[in-house]
N, C-alpha and C positions, 0 to 999 in steps of 0.2 A: 252662926254656924261653926261647928270642930272642924276640926282638920280628920277626925277619926269617923265623921258621921257616912255613912255609905252615898249618900245622893253627890258629895265632894270626887267618890274616885272614880278615875279614869277609867274607862271601860278596856276591858281586856280583848282585843282581836278574837275573834269567833276561830278562826280557825288560823294553826301557829304553821308555819312555815316545817317540812317534813326534813328531818335531820339527818344528816346522812351515817348511816349506818358505818360503823369503824369496821375495815375488816377483821376477820378471823385470823389471830397470828399460824392458828395450826394449818389453816389455809394457804399462806403462805410459805411457812416453810414443810418442806416432806424431811422428813427424818430417815426415811426409805432408802434415798439418793443421798450418796458422798460424793463430793468433785474430789476427783483425782486430779490434784493441780500437780506438777512437777515441782521438785528441791532444787532450787536455782543453785542453791548450794552447788551442789551435788552436780551438777554437770559440768561450772568451772572446775570444780575439782580433779575432772575424772581428764576434763580436755587442757585442762597446766600440765596434768603429770604425762600424756600423752603428747602436749605439744614439746616436753622437754626428752621426750624418750627419742623423738621422731628428728627433734633438732641436732641430739647428739651425733644420732648415727648419722645422720645425713652430713652433718658437718666436718666428721670425722672420715666419710666417704672422699667428700669434696675436698679436703687438705688433701688427702692422700692419692687422689686424681693429679691434682696439681702437682705434686711433688715429684709424681711419675711422670709426669708432663713435659719434668723441665723445668718449669717455673717455680721459684722457688717463694716461700711465704716466709716473712720477716717473723710475724709472729703467728703462728697457727692455731694460740688459743683465742685470739682475738676475733678471728675465722672463726671458730665454732661459735663462740658467745652471742655472737653476734646473727648468725645462722639460727642458736640457739632461740632467741629474744623474738626474733620473725616466726617460728614454728610454735613457738609457746602461743604468742598474741593472736595469730591467724587462730590456732585450735580450738581457745577461749571464747575468742568469738564465732566460732561456728558452731560449738558446742551450746551457747547461749543464744543460737539462732536456732538449733533442736530441741532447745528448752520452750522458747515461744510457740513454736509450732505445737508440741505437744500440749503449752497451758489452751492456745489457740483452741487444739481437736476437742480439748478436753469440755472446752465452753462449749461449743455447738453440739455436744449430744447431750444438751439438757433440754 
């Protein structure tokens, strides 16, 4: 008997398991809905600029109060610089938190 005879072929199962249909891409992606995610770079930039401005104003104001009160600051520039660095870091972190909240809010609306 040869291997090509119909008698020697294994029988195919009568019922094939049903294949899972692949999800249609057009059902997964809705082109009419646009996710409005915030741009983090813009938030951080605005936070840095606001922090620098507030820091300079606050540093100059506090160094002026210190000199009016009678205590002399040896290096008022260093004092203002430290205040500017602190306020800049604070406002950049605050802007990042606002951006994260805006991002979470954009995801919740979906």
